Every structure is written in C-alpha cells, then in structure tokens.
C-alpha positions in Angstrom: 9.1 17.8 -2.1 5.9 16.9 -4.2 5.1 17.0 -8.0 1.7 17.9 -9.3 0.4 15.3 -11.9 -2.9 14.7 -13.7 -4.5 11.6 -13.5 -7.6 10.2 -15.4 -9.7 7.9 -13.4 -13.0 6.1 -13.8 -16.0 8.1 -12.2 -16.6 5.4 -9.8 -13.2 5.6 -8.2 -13.6 9.5 -8.0 -16.9 8.9 -6.4 -15.2 6.6 -4.0 -12.4 9.2 -3.1 -14.8 11.8 -2.7 -16.8 9.7 -0.2 -13.8 9.0 1.7 -13.0 12.6 2.1 -16.8 13.7 2.9 -16.7 11.0 5.9 -13.4 12.4 7.0 -11.4 9.0 6.3 -9.3 11.2 4.0 -8.1 14.8 3.9 -8.2 15.1 0.0 -8.2 13.3 -3.2 -4.5 13.7 -3.4 -4.1 12.1 0.1 -6.1 9.1 -1.1 -4.0 8.7 -4.4 -0.8 9.0 -2.2 -2.1 6.4 0.1 -2.9 3.9 -2.7 0.4 4.5 -4.1 2.3 3.7 -0.9 0.4 0.6 -0.7 1.2 -0.4 -4.1 4.9 0.3 -3.6 5.0 -1.8 -0.5 3.3 -4.8 -2.4 5.8 -4.5 -5.2 8.7 -4.7 -2.5 7.1 -7.6 -0.9 6.8 -9.3 -4.2 10.3 -8.7 -4.9 11.4 -10.1 -1.5 9.2 -13.2 -2.2 10.8 -13.7 -5.3 14.3 -13.3 -4.0 13.4 -16.1 -1.1 12.0 -18.4 -4.0 15.2 -18.1 -6.0 17.5 -18.4 -3.2 15.9 -21.0 -1.0 14.6 -21.4 2.5 16.2 -19.4 5.4 15.8 -21.3 8.8 16.5 -18.4 10.9 13.4 -16.6 9.3 11.4 -19.6 10.7 8.1 -17.9 12.2 8.7 -14.5 10.6 5.7 -14.5 8.5 3.3 -15.4 11.2 4.9 -12.7 13.4 4.8 -10.1 10.8 1.1 -10.8 9.8 0.2 -9.8 13.3 1.9 -6.3 12.8 -0.6 -3.3 12.4 0.3 -1.0 9.7 -1.3 2.3 11.1 0.4 4.4 8.5 -1.8 2.6 6.0 -5.0 3.0 7.8 
C-alpha cells in the first residue's frame, strides 16, 4: 500500500532527482524520495540504538560488532 503526497523541494534537488532518473540510477522521482526516506529511517534507528547503548553502558558481548557491521554492504540502499 502507498499514499500519494505533495512535497515541495528546491529546484536543485528536483534537478538532481531528474538526473538520477535520466541516467537510469532511479526509476522515478518517487523512487528517489522513497530511497532517501528509507535511509533517513535507518539513520534514526541507528541514532536511537546508539542512545540506548550510551545510556545503559558497554556490552562486552558486542565487542567487534561495529567493525564487522561496517563492512556489511547495504545493497538495498544503492
């Protein structure tokens, strides 16, 4: 399911979206916006997780997790 919304963006961002579509790096303006929103959602979740870790302290069992995760490709965001 999806909803249609109206978004007002600066000309430069719309031009950039159109360039992505013209060079087949995106299928539509809507797909560019959806991809950007998915990245923002992931960023917010990561910030929340970091705040939880900062509040409740260090977890030795997670030692090395950040370095392992940093090498994980997020192909769905490319």
